[in-house]
C-alpha positions in Angstrom: -20.7 40.0 21.7 -21.2 37.0 23.9 -19.9 33.4 23.3 -21.7 30.5 24.8 -19.6 27.3 25.3 -21.1 24.0 26.3 -19.0 21.0 27.1 -21.0 17.8 27.6 -20.4 14.0 27.8 -22.8 11.5 26.3 -22.9 7.8 27.2 -23.6 5.5 24.3 -24.8 2.3 25.9 -25.7 0.3 22.8 -22.4 1.0 21.0 -20.2 -2.1 20.7 -17.6 -0.6 18.3 -16.2 2.7 17.1 -18.3 2.3 14.0 -21.4 2.2 16.1 -20.2 5.2 18.1 -19.5 7.2 14.9 -23.0 6.8 13.6 -24.5 8.1 16.9 -22.0 10.9 17.0 -22.6 11.9 13.4 -26.4 11.9 14.0 -26.2 14.0 17.1 -23.8 16.6 15.6 -25.9 16.9 12.4 -29.2 17.3 14.2 -27.8 19.8 16.7 -26.3 21.9 14.0 -29.5 21.9 12.0 -31.9 22.5 14.9 -29.9 24.9 17.1 -27.4 26.5 14.7 -24.5 25.6 16.9 -20.9 24.7 16.1 -20.2 21.3 17.6 -17.3 18.9 17.7 -16.3 15.7 19.5 -13.3 16.7 21.6 -12.3 13.9 23.9 -12.8 10.1 24.4 -12.2 9.5 20.7 -11.1 5.9 21.2 -13.8 4.9 23.7 -16.8 3.3 22.0 -19.1 3.8 25.0 -18.7 7.6 25.7 -18.3 10.8 23.7 -17.3 14.3 24.9 -18.3 17.3 22.9 -17.8 21.0 22.7 -20.5 23.3 21.4 -20.3 27.0 20.8 -22.7 29.8 19.9 -22.3 33.5 19.4 -24.9 36.2 20.1 -25.2 39.9 21.0 -27.9 39.0 23.6 -26.8 37.0 26.7 -30.4 36.0 27.5 -31.0 34.6 24.1 -27.7 32.7 24.2 -28.4 31.2 27.6 -31.9 30.2 26.6 -30.8 28.6 23.3 -28.1 26.6 25.0 -30.6 25.5 27.8 -32.8 24.2 25.0 -29.9 22.3 23.6 -29.3 20.7 27.0 -33.0 19.8 27.2 -32.8 18.2 23.8 -29.6 16.3 24.7 -31.4 14.9 27.8 -34.1 13.5 25.5 -31.7 12.2 22.8 -32.7 8.6 22.2 -29.4 7.0 21.1 -27.3 8.4 24.0 -27.6 9.6 27.5 -26.4 12.9 28.8 -23.9 12.2 31.6 -22.6 15.7 32.5 -22.5 19.2 31.1 -20.9 22.5 31.8 -22.2 25.8 30.3 -20.1 29.0 30.3 -20.9 32.4 28.7 -17.9 34.5 27.8 -17.6 38.2 27.0 -14.4 39.0 25.1 -12.9 42.4 25.6 
């Protein structure tokens, strides 16, 4: 079993309030779950209306599949229209 963990930060330039941010965050999380079958949560910067940091996780028995699926998620995040991908870090873990 392999666990893929992706931490990423999105800038939300058109957000002027936490309400604006919540709508972008909700849309991003819902679409990512639906399209990539990934568990995702906002983990940091909860009180900042212009930036959001997320953690995403996926489990597979095939490391190549896992790496490819998370790479596709990164590509999708780079093209997300309501926010801009600022930085990301991908790690694949193998529990013992």
